[in-house]
C-alpha positions in Angstrom: -26.4 9.9 0.6 -23.2 8.9 2.2 -21.5 11.1 4.7 -18.5 10.6 2.5 -19.7 13.1 0.1 -19.6 15.8 2.7 -16.0 15.8 3.1 -13.4 18.1 1.4 -10.4 16.0 1.9 -6.8 16.8 1.2 -4.6 16.7 -1.8 -0.7 16.0 -1.5 1.8 17.3 -3.9 4.1 14.3 -3.8 6.8 16.2 -5.6 7.4 18.5 -2.6 6.9 15.7 -0.1 10.1 15.1 1.8 8.8 11.9 3.3 9.0 13.0 7.0 5.8 11.3 8.1 4.5 14.2 10.2 1.1 14.1 8.6 0.7 10.4 8.9 1.5 10.6 12.5 -1.1 13.4 13.3 -4.1 12.1 11.2 -6.5 10.8 13.8 -8.2 8.7 11.0 -5.2 6.9 9.6 -6.2 8.4 6.2 -2.6 8.9 5.2 0.2 6.5 4.4 3.5 6.1 2.8 3.5 5.0 -0.8 6.0 2.7 -2.4 8.3 5.9 -2.9 8.0 6.9 0.9 5.6 9.8 -0.3 2.5 10.7 1.7 -0.7 9.5 0.1 -4.2 9.8 1.0 -6.8 7.1 1.5 -9.8 8.7 0.3 -12.7 7.0 2.2 -10.8 7.3 5.6 -10.4 11.2 5.3 -12.8 13.1 7.5 -11.7 16.7 7.3 -9.4 16.9 10.4 -6.7 18.9 8.4 -4.1 18.6 11.1 -2.0 17.1 8.3 -1.8 20.4 6.6 -0.6 22.2 9.8 1.9 19.4 10.5 3.6 19.5 7.0 7.0 21.3 7.2 7.1 22.0 3.4 3.5 22.9 2.8 2.8 20.2 0.3 -0.8 19.3 1.6 -3.9 21.3 0.6 -7.6 21.0 1.2 -8.7 19.8 -2.2 -10.7 22.8 -3.0 -7.6 25.0 -2.7 -5.0 22.6 -4.2 -3.3 23.8 -7.4 -5.1 22.7 -10.5 -2.3 20.7 -11.9 -2.4 18.6 -8.9 -6.0 17.7 -9.3 -5.8 17.3 -13.2 -2.3 16.1 -14.1 -0.4 14.6 -11.0 -1.6 11.2 -10.2 -0.7 9.1 -7.3 -1.6 11.3 -4.4 -4.6 9.3 -3.4 -6.1 5.9 -3.5 -9.2 3.9 -2.4 -8.7 1.7 0.6 -11.3 -0.8 -0.3 -14.0 -1.6 -2.9 -16.7 1.2 -2.5 -20.3 0.2 -2.2 -22.8 1.8 -4.6 -23.6 4.8 -2.5 -20.0 5.4 -1.7 -19.2 5.2 -5.5 -21.7 7.8 -6.1 -20.2 10.0 -3.3 -16.8 9.6 -4.8 -17.9 10.7 -8.2 -19.9 13.7 -6.8 -16.6 14.6 -5.0 -14.3 14.4 -8.1 -16.8 16.7 -9.9 -17.2 19.2 -7.3 -13.6 19.8 -6.8 -12.4 19.2 -10.3 -10.3 16.0 -9.6 -9.7 14.4 -12.9 -6.7 12.0 -12.0 -7.8 8.6 -10.8 -6.9 7.0 -7.6 -4.1 4.7 -7.4 -5.0 1.2 -7.9 -3.6 -0.7 -5.0 
């Protein structure tokens, strides 16, 4: 199984995000980016659970996905995307992650 399945990752409340970029600056894996609205967005397969982004956020809009509000995981789309086409093993890990953490919103199609 891919090591991608072992990571918790973060969820971002883009309604609260103030576009400061602090999280993007501190992520050692380049797993965060600005979206077209200048809100922080996660690149799913790059996140490796450093969590420095959570501590750097001045408005507390970043959560470990397991601790994120349910509406963020089930209703608020746009906070994550896949950075590339996943191979079959990675697709399986992605689906396991979604099930494990109750993420029902689909990734942004970039």
